[in-house]
C-alpha positions as CSV (number, residue, x, y, z in Angstrom):
1,M,20.7,-15.5,-11.1
2,P,21.2,-14.1,-14.6
3,S,18.9,-11.1,-14.0
4,I,16.3,-9.8,-11.5
5,T,13.0,-8.2,-12.1
6,F,11.7,-5.9,-9.4
7,A,8.0,-4.9,-9.7
8,V,6.2,-1.9,-8.3
9,V,2.6,-1.0,-8.8
10,P,2.3,2.7,-9.4
11,S,0.8,4.6,-6.5
12,S,0.1,8.2,-5.4
13,T,3.3,8.9,-3.6
14,P,5.7,11.5,-5.0
15,G,7.6,8.8,-6.7
16,D,6.5,5.3,-7.6
17,S,7.1,6.1,-11.3
18,R,8.9,4.0,-13.8
19,V,11.7,6.6,-14.0
20,A,12.2,6.5,-10.2
21,L,12.2,2.7,-10.1
22,D,14.7,2.5,-13.0
23,A,17.1,4.8,-11.1
24,V,16.9,2.5,-8.1
25,C,17.5,-0.6,-10.3
26,T,20.5,1.0,-11.9
27,E,22.2,1.3,-8.4
28,L,21.1,-2.2,-7.4
29,T,22.7,-3.6,-10.5
30,K,26.0,-2.0,-9.5
31,L,25.7,-3.4,-5.9
32,L,24.7,-6.9,-6.9
33,G,26.7,-7.4,-10.1
34,T,23.5,-8.7,-11.6
35,T,21.2,-6.8,-14.0
36,V,18.1,-5.6,-12.1
37,R,15.2,-4.5,-14.2
38,G,12.2,-2.6,-13.0
39,T,8.6,-3.2,-14.1
40,C,5.4,-1.4,-13.2
41,P,2.3,-3.7,-13.5
42,E,-0.8,-1.6,-14.0
43,S,-2.7,-3.2,-11.1
44,Y,-2.3,-5.4,-8.0
45,S,-3.9,-8.3,-9.9
46,A,-1.4,-7.8,-12.7
47,L,1.5,-8.0,-10.2
48,V,0.2,-11.2,-8.8
49,S,-0.1,-12.7,-12.3
50,E,3.5,-11.8,-13.0
51,L,4.6,-13.4,-9.7
52,E,2.6,-16.6,-10.5
53,K,4.3,-16.8,-13.9
54,D,7.7,-16.4,-12.2
55,R,8.4,-13.3,-14.3
56,V,9.0,-11.2,-11.1
57,Q,11.6,-12.1,-8.5
58,Y,11.1,-9.2,-6.1
59,A,8.1,-6.9,-5.5
60,W,6.9,-3.9,-3.5
61,M,3.4,-4.5,-2.2
62,S,1.0,-4.0,0.7
63,P,1.1,-6.6,3.5
64,A,-2.6,-7.3,2.7
65,L,-1.7,-8.3,-0.8
66,L,1.1,-10.4,0.5
67,V,-1.3,-12.3,2.7
68,L,-3.8,-12.8,-0.2
69,T,-1.1,-13.7,-2.7
70,E,0.4,-16.3,-0.3
71,E,-2.8,-18.4,-0.8
72,N,-1.3,-19.4,-4.2
73,I,2.3,-18.3,-4.2
74,Q,5.0,-18.6,-1.5
75,L,6.5,-15.2,-0.8
76,R,9.0,-14.1,1.7
77,P,8.6,-10.7,3.4
78,L,12.1,-9.1,3.5
79,L,12.0,-5.4,4.3
80,S,9.4,-3.0,5.7
81,A,9.2,0.7,4.9
82,V,9.8,3.2,7.6
83,R,8.0,6.5,7.4
84,G,8.2,9.1,10.1
85,N,10.0,6.6,12.3
86,R,7.0,4.3,12.1
87,T,6.5,1.0,10.4
88,D,2.7,1.3,10.4
89,Y,0.0,3.8,9.3
90,C,-3.8,4.0,9.3
91,A,-6.5,4.0,6.6
92,A,-8.6,7.1,6.7
93,L,-12.2,7.2,5.3
94,F,-12.4,10.9,4.2
95,V,-14.6,13.3,2.4
96,D,-14.2,16.8,0.9
97,A,-14.4,19.2,3.8
98,D,-16.4,21.6,1.7
99,Q,-19.2,19.0,1.5
100,P,-21.8,18.8,4.3
101,I,-20.9,15.3,5.3
102,H,-19.9,15.0,9.0
103,K,-21.1,11.5,10.0
104,L,-20.7,8.0,8.7
105,E,-24.5,7.6,8.5
106,Q,-24.6,10.4,5.9
107,L,-22.7,8.1,3.5
108,A,-25.7,5.8,3.2
109,G,-26.4,5.2,-0.5
110,K,-23.3,7.3,-1.5
111,T,-20.4,6.4,-3.7
112,V,-17.1,5.4,-2.1
113,A,-13.7,5.2,-3.8
114,W,-11.2,2.5,-2.9
115,V,-7.7,1.7,-4.3
116,D,-8.1,-2.0,-4.9
117,P,-9.9,-5.0,-3.4
118,T,-6.6,-6.4,-2.2
119,S,-5.3,-3.2,-0.6
120,A,-5.0,-2.7,3.2
121,S,-6.8,0.6,2.8
122,Y,-9.8,-1.5,1.6
123,L,-9.6,-4.3,4.1
124,Y,-9.0,-2.4,7.3
125,P,-11.8,0.2,6.9
126,R,-14.3,-2.5,6.0
127,L,-13.3,-4.5,9.2
128,H,-13.5,-1.2,11.2
129,L,-17.1,-0.6,9.9
130,A,-18.1,-4.2,10.5
131,A,-16.8,-3.9,14.1
132,R,-19.1,-0.9,14.5
133,G,-22.1,-3.0,13.3
134,V,-22.1,-1.3,9.8
135,D,-22.3,-3.6,6.8
136,P,-20.1,-1.9,4.1
137,A,-22.0,-3.7,1.3
138,E,-25.3,-2.1,2.5
139,L,-24.0,1.3,3.5
140,F,-22.6,2.5,0.2
141,G,-24.6,2.8,-3.0
142,E,-21.7,2.3,-5.3
143,E,-18.0,1.3,-4.8
144,L,-15.3,2.4,-7.2
145,F,-11.8,0.7,-7.5
146,L,-9.4,3.3,-9.0
147,R,-6.0,1.5,-8.7
148,S,-4.1,4.2,-6.9
149,H,-4.4,6.5,-3.8
150,A,-4.0,9.5,-6.1
151,E,-7.0,8.6,-8.1
152,V,-9.0,8.0,-5.0
153,V,-8.2,11.4,-3.7
154,R,-8.9,13.1,-7.1
155,A,-12.3,11.2,-7.3
156,V,-13.4,12.6,-4.0
157,F,-12.4,16.2,-4.8
158,D,-13.8,16.2,-8.3
159,G,-17.1,14.8,-7.2
160,R,-16.9,11.3,-8.8
161,A,-17.0,9.9,-5.2
162,D,-18.6,11.1,-2.0
163,A,-15.9,9.5,0.1
164,G,-12.7,7.6,-0.3
165,A,-10.1,5.6,1.7
166,T,-6.4,6.4,1.7
167,Y,-3.3,6.1,3.8
168,A,-2.8,8.5,6.7
169,E,-0.9,9.0,9.9
170,R,-3.3,9.7,12.7
171,P,-2.2,12.8,14.6
172,K,-2.5,13.4,18.3
173,R,-5.7,15.0,19.5
174,G,-5.8,18.6,18.5
175,E,-3.0,18.4,16.0
176,P,-3.3,18.7,12.2
177,I,-2.8,15.8,9.9
178,Q,0.7,15.9,8.5
179,R,0.7,12.9,6.3
180,A,-2.1,11.4,4.2
181,G,-2.9,10.6,0.6
182,F,-5.0,13.8,0.4
183,C,-2.1,15.8,1.8
184,D,0.4,14.4,-0.7
185,V,-1.9,14.6,-3.8
186,M,-4.0,17.7,-3.2
187,P,-2.6,19.6,-0.3
188,D,-4.5,22.8,-1.0
189,R,-7.9,21.1,-0.7
190,P,-9.3,20.5,2.8
191,A,-10.4,17.0,3.8
192,R,-12.4,15.7,6.7
193,V,-11.7,12.3,8.1
194,L,-14.8,10.5,9.3
195,E,-13.2,7.2,10.5
196,W,-9.8,5.9,11.3
197,S,-8.8,2.3,11.0
198,Q,-6.5,0.5,13.4
199,P,-2.8,0.6,12.6
200,I,-1.7,-1.2,9.4
201,P,1.8,-2.5,8.7
202,N,3.7,-0.4,6.1
203,D,4.4,-1.7,2.6
204,V,7.0,-4.4,2.2
205,I,9.6,-5.7,-0.3
206,V,9.0,-9.4,-0.8
207,G,11.0,-12.1,-2.5
208,H,9.7,-15.0,-4.5
209,G,9.7,-18.3,-2.6
210,L,11.4,-20.1,-5.4
211,L,14.6,-18.1,-4.7
212,S,17.1,-19.1,-2.0
213,R,17.7,-17.4,1.3
214,P,21.1,-16.3,0.2
215,D,19.5,-14.6,-2.8
216,H,17.0,-12.8,-0.6
217,R,19.7,-11.8,1.8
218,S,21.9,-10.3,-1.0
219,F,18.9,-8.3,-2.4
220,S,17.9,-7.1,1.1
221,N,21.5,-6.0,1.9
222,A,21.7,-4.1,-1.4
223,I,18.6,-2.1,-0.5
224,L,19.9,-1.5,3.0
225,T,23.3,-0.4,1.6
226,L,21.6,2.0,-0.8
227,A,19.6,3.4,2.2
228,E,22.9,4.3,4.0
229,R,24.1,6.5,1.2
230,P,22.7,10.1,0.8
231,N,22.0,9.7,-2.9
232,G,20.6,6.3,-2.4
233,R,18.2,7.5,0.3
234,Q,16.9,10.1,-2.2
235,L,16.5,7.5,-4.9
236,L,14.6,5.2,-2.5
237,Y,12.4,8.1,-1.4
238,N,11.6,9.0,-5.0
239,A,10.6,5.5,-5.8
240,F,8.9,4.4,-2.5
241,H,8.3,7.6,-0.4
242,T,10.2,6.0,2.5
243,E,13.2,7.2,4.4
244,Q,14.6,3.8,5.3
245,F,13.9,0.1,5.5
246,V,14.0,-2.5,8.3
247,T,14.0,-6.2,8.1
248,T,10.5,-7.7,8.4
249,P,10.0,-10.3,11.2
250,R,7.4,-12.7,9.8
251,A,5.7,-12.7,13.2
252,A,4.9,-9.0,12.7
253,L,2.5,-10.0,10.0
254,R,0.7,-12.8,11.8
255,P,-2.2,-10.4,13.0
256,L,-2.8,-9.5,9.4
257,F,-3.2,-13.2,8.4
258,D,-5.8,-13.4,11.2
259,L,-7.6,-10.3,9.9
260,V,-7.8,-11.7,6.4
261,R,-9.3,-14.9,7.7
262,L,-11.8,-12.8,9.7
263,A,-12.7,-10.8,6.7
264,R,-13.2,-13.9,4.6
265,S,-15.5,-15.4,7.3
266,R,-17.6,-12.2,7.4
267,G,-17.9,-11.9,3.6
268,L,-15.9,-8.6,3.5
269,F,-14.0,-9.6,0.3
270,P,-17.0,-9.8,-2.1
271,H,-14.8,-8.9,-5.1
272,L,-12.2,-11.6,-4.6
């Protein structure tokens, strides 16, 4: 391969910037002996378009986007992010704790902010609400898609949205929330979680299906080697907000494929 393009959609985490990605790509270039360039598509749909045009060989994405993208492109999940010794998280439907909203029913006719129609933090809460007998399309008066967790959080706290959905780690009963989009983006503002989704697989690094297994193995090994080095771990944290990576067994994503089919059958993807 003459060169590799590694794509990351900007998010809310402390890194995920072009500068952080470029630093990772510089080290991957040294390890692989092949030029690795970073690119930051402005949205999930833009990332999918670049993959479809074969302009991107490797990408960082949510498992939900992987499942949806595989309807048109063959992708291979390679590595899963590990955060807090976990390979999963939850989606939290939250509000500004200073607002008098304490129950799901109080969101009737209100505005909700989502990251993207293909994000797991959109899919899982909608499935959760449907399982409770609540039609998301009828509950909310308006739905905003703001492209990043950071913008979702800001929209809730600046009043553009009454509620939002972001990533979070569900604490044990009685313990405070230690990790969530609102903790990372606006830690000084109190948030109230109204609903928690079931566990969601962490983000994954995927390889284009047109590449060979040895190519994928080399790229994965370079990431894992970088994660073993102190400076490499910091670079990966800056770019992906993750302490380490583990290989992704394809079977681990099978439940998500089933969830997407279920969501399709229930009309929970009206924007796709």
